[in-house]
N, C-alpha and C positions, 0 to 999 in steps of 0.2 A: 411313664407310659408314652408310647409313640403316638403322636397326633396324626390323625388321618387328614388328607387334603380334601377340603370341602368344595368339590366342583360339581356343577350340573353337567350332564352328559353333553349338552350343547357347547360347553367350554372346551371339550376335547378336540384335538386335531385329528384328521383322518390318518389312518395307518400308512406307514411308508418307511423309507430309509433316509438317513442323513449321512453324507460322506464327510467325516471329520478329519481335519489335518491334525493328527495327534502330535503334541509337543513332546520334547524330551523330559525325562525325570518325572513322569506321572504314569500310573498304571492304567491299563485299559478299563479296569473296574472303576477307577476314579473319574475317568471321562464319562462313563455311564451315569455315575451319581450326579455329576454336574449337569448333564443334559436333562436328567429327570427333574431338576428344579426349574426348568424353563416353562413358560406359560403354555398351557394346553397339552402338556405331556404328563401321562400317568404311568407309563410303562416303557422301559428301555432295555435293550440288550445289545450285544455286539457280535459280529460274525468273524471271529478270528483274532486272537489275542496278539498284541504287540508287547514286547518286553518294555519295562519302564524307560530304559535309556533310548529305545528306538523311536523313530518319528515316522510320520507319513499317513497313508490312507488307512483309516479305520472305518469299516462299514458298521454303522449303528442303526439298529431297527427300533422304531418307535411305535407305541400304542399297538394297534392290531398288526402292525408290521412285524412284531416280535414272533408271530406265528409262522412266518416264512423264513426265519433265520436259517433253518437247516439247509436251504437251497443256496446259501452263500458260504457256509462253513468250509466246504471242500473245494471252493473255486480256485482257479490258478492265481498265482501271485507273481509280482515282479519287484525286485529290490535293487537298490544301489547300496553296496556294502564296502567296508574297508577292513581288511585283515591286517593284523600286526604279527609278523613272524618273530621267532626267537623267545617268546614268552608264553608259557602254558598256565592257565588258571583253572580253578575248580568249577567255575560256572561256564567256561569256554568263551567268556566275553570279558571286557575290561573292568566290570564291576566286581569280579571275583578275587579270591585269594590266590596269589602267585604260587604255583607249585614248582615251577622250574624255569630257569633262564639259561639259554645257550647262545653262543656267538652265532651270528647269521652268516658271516663269511661271504664268499662269492656264490650267488645263486643265479644261474642264467635265466633269461626270459623263457627259453625253451623248456627248461625244467619246471618252471612255475606253470606255464600253459599246460604241459603234459600232466602235471599233478592235478590240476583242476578238471581236466577233461576226463579223468578216471571216474568222475562223479556225475557225468551226463547220462541221460537215459533213465531206465528203471533201475533203482538201487535199493538195497536194504540199509536202513539207517537206524542206529540205536538212539532213542530219545535221551537227552541229557537228564541227569538226576535233578538238576535245578531246572524244573519246568512246571507248567501249570497242569500237566497231566495228573490225574488223580489215582490214588491207591486207597481203597476203603473210604472213599469220599473225601480224602484229604489231599491237597496238592503236593506233588513230590518235593517242591522247594521247601515246604515246611518241615518235612522229614529231614532233608539235607541240612537245613539250618540247625537242626538239633543233633547232627552227627550221624543220622541214619540215611544211608544212600541206597535207594531202591532203583534197580535197573529194570525197566520195562522191556519186553521183547522187541526185537527189531521190527520195523514197519517198512513196507514198500512205499517209496515216494518216487516221483518222476522229476528229473531236472531236464527241461527241454533246451535250455541254452545258458551258457556261461561265457561272458565276454570280459576279458581283462582290459580295463580302461587306462590304468596308469600303474607303473611300478616305480616306486621310490622307496627302496628298502630303508627301514624295516616294514613299510606299509605297502599293501597291494590293494588297489581299488578295482572293483569288478561289479558288473551287472549280472543278475541271475533271474531266470524265469523258471518257476517250479510249481508243483502241485501243492495244495493245502496240506498242512501238517509237516512241511519240511523245516528243519532247523538249520538256519544259515550258520549259526555259531558252531554247530557240529561239523558242517562242511569245512569251516576254517580250521577246527581242531584236527580233523582228519588229513587235510592238506598239509598242515604243519608237521604231522607225523611222517608223511611221505617225503617231505623236504628234509627231514632229519633234525630240525631245530625247534619244532613246536610252533604253535600259533594260536591266536584267539581273535574273536570278532571285536573290532574297535568301534565301528559305526554301522548303523543300519537305518535305511530310509525306505519305507515301502512306497513304491511308485504306483502300484496297481493291485487291486484285489477284486476278484470275481467280475472282471470287466469294467470296474470303476477306477478311473485314474485321477490324477491331480487336478484336472480341469473341472472336476465336480466338487472339490473339497471346500470346506469352510472352517476357519479356525475357531477354537473355543471362545476366545475373547470376543470375537464378533458375535457369536451366538448369544453369549451372555449379556450383550448390550441390547438385544432385542427385547422390547418391553411388552409386546402383545403377541397373541397366537397368530394373528393375521400377518405380522412381520415374519414370523418363523415359518409359516406354511410354505412360502416361496422357496425355501431351502429343502423341503421334504420331497423326495422322489416317490410318486405314487407306487403302490405295490405292483400293479400290472406292468408299469414301465420298468420297475426294478427287475422284474423277472423277464428281461428282454430276450433271453435266449430260449425261453420255454415256448413250445408250440401253443397256439391259442385258437379257441373257438368262441365266437360271439353267440350268446344265448338269446333265443326268442322268448316270448312271454311264457309259453308252456314249460320250457326248460328252466326258466327262473323259478317258476312255481314248484317244480319237482325238487329243485335244489333247496328251496326254502323249507320244504317239508322233509328233507333228508331221504327222499325216495331213491330206490336203486336206479342207477343209470346204465345204459348200454349204448352200443353204436347207433341204434335206431333213434336215439335222442339227439343226434348231431347231424341232421341233414345238411348237406352242403359243406361239411367239414371232413369228408372222407380223405382228402389229400393232406389234411393237417394232422389227423390223429396219428401219433407215433406208433411204430411197431411194438414198442414197449417203453415205459417210462412215464414221465409226468406231463400233464397238459393243464393249462390254465383256462378257465372259463370266465369271460368278461361280458359286461353289458355293451350296448352299442356305443356308449360314451366312454368305453375303456376302463370302467371300474371293475375291480376284481371281485368275482362272485365266489369262486372256489378254485382249489387246486385238486386234481384227481390223479390217481395212479392207475395206469393201464397195464395190466399183466400181458404176458406174451400171448395168451390165448384170446385176449380181447373180450372175454365173456363177462368178467366180473370186475367192474370199475370200482375202485375204492376212493372214498373221500379222504383227502389229507387235511384239508381245512376248508371251512365254509365261512363266508363273511356276510353280515346283514346288508341288505340293500333296500332303501326306501325311496 
């Protein structure tokens, strides 16, 4: 029988996010499990999976912060990647089974740059069969490992920039900025096809996710050396600060009371925030000391505000 953790609510840390520097050869789920063992933590999630071999920025939501995970899942990403040409694998990366090997020969820098540029802007991308996407509640990679390859429909993604940093064949190093949900290994596989020799992703390091970069990261070993919740708290970015791009309105006492009772909100409840309220989309409501009270969704007509999540305030 699984034992429950006996904490008084006073032992729990406030909700927020931790920006973890994910090491290689560990799954994102394993990172979550290790963080959940830390003092003051009772709930953990992550906003955007990194493949086990990949490294870099992993946005982890903790405690009440797990309720705002959705606002980071589709944020823009930046990666440093290395592609190896001449070898095609079933996973589109170096961990997979080799399907084909072809001589690289002479490939000009111009041909490489042109091949990559075909994938800038809005593109339709077929998700790989080896991925964490689910079919009937089961990740696709589990089907693939059992010999059943399921192809999900193509999805629209956006590649805002690709910069070739170094060409030393058979390896090509490049930086890429893209929307959430983009598979860099699929980019490598598709570029390999254009070049006529195949290719796969050899290395991947996430430099940025949803506006959080390496200057905010902490490595797992350092986290696990922290012995008290007080030591850990200084590495947690508060929820309101984490939602830094979201419009904000500070609540007075009357608005705080309405929110605490879940009462219907309208534009009249936000005096002084007329210039802050978006035409359509999400807005955060905070206290004067910047603690998050709620996130609401404002429809185009602005008549019927919907609560997305509400947080207790004492």
